[in-house]
N, C-alpha and C positions, 0 to 999 in steps of 0.2 A: 504495500498500499504506498500510495508517495504520499508526498507534504501536499498539502493543499494551503492554495497562497489565502491571503486574510480577507482580501477582497474572495474569492469563493466561497469561504465559510460565513464572510456576511449575507451573500446571497442563498446561500442554502439558508441560514435561521429566521431569516427575513422570505422563505417559502413559507418554511414550518409554523410560525407566527403566525400567518394568515392564514393555516386551515387547521390553526388551535383555535377549540373548542373550549370556553370553560362550561362549569356547571356550578351556579353556586346555589346551598340551599335554602330549602325555604324557611320561612320565620322559626318554625316550634327546630327546624333539626339545628338554625344554629345557635336558635337559644336554649338549648340540650347538650352542645359543643361544648359554648362559653357556659354552660354552669359547670363544666368538667374540666375546665381549663383555671376554672376559678379558684374550683375544691380548690389546688393546688396552690395557686398563685396567692390566696386570699390572704393566709397567714403569715404572709412573709411580708406581703402591704402593709397589713394591720401593727405589724412591728413597725417598719420603716415609717407611717405613718404617726405612730404613736409616738416615737422618735422625734421627729422633726417636730412635734406637735411643743414635746417637751423642751425639746430647744426655741423655739416662739417662746413661750410663756412666758410672764414676765416673773419676777416672786414677788410675790405680795409680805408687806411688811406690817406687822398687827400689834396695836401699844397697849400696855395697861391703861389704865382712868388714869393712876398718878401722871403715867407719863406722857397724854395726852392732856391733860388739864396744863401743863410745864410748857407743853410743843406750844397750846394756841393762847397761854395765858389767862385759865380762867381755872374756879375756885374748885371744886365739888359740886357746890348747890348747882355752881351754874353750869354744870354737864347733866348734872340732874336734867335740870328744865332741858335747855336741850334736847335730850335723849327723850324727852316727855311730848317735846314739836317734832319729836320725827327725824331724829343725829339716828344713824346707819351705829351699829354695833354687833359685832359678832361672838356667842356664847357659844365657848368652848368651856366643860366640864360644868364647874360653878366659877370660873370669873366668864366675865365683858373683855372683850377686846375690842379696838376701835383699827380703821383703816386710816390711816389718814389718807386717802386721796380722796374714799364717800367720804369723810367729815368735811373734806375742803369745799366739795360740791355740794353736799346740803349747805354751808356757811353760807357756801358763794348764792343761791340759790333763793333761800331765806335773808338774806342780806343782812347775816349779821356778819359781828365785825369785831 
C-alpha cells in the first residue's frame, strides 16, 4: 500500500463526510443517557461546587453584647431597646451574638446614630 498525499486524504475525508448519516437520540433516550452519565459525574461535580462555594464564602464575625456595645458606643439598656426595635441578633446556645454588618445595616435603615 502506497503513501497517500495530504490532498488525497482530504478528498477522501470530504467524500466520507458527505455520506455520513448521524442519528440523534430522541428526547427520552437522551434523558436516560444523561441520567446515567450524571450518576457518575454528580459526586465529583458537587464536591467541586461545594469547594468553590467555601472559597467564596466570606467569614462572618459575631460579637458579644459587650463587644457590640463597645463598637457602637452604646450602653446595655440602649442595646436592649434596639433589639426590641428589631435589631438582628443570633442566639447560639444561651448566648446572644451580633453580626456587625447586619447591625450596621439595621441602624442605617432605622436612622439611628
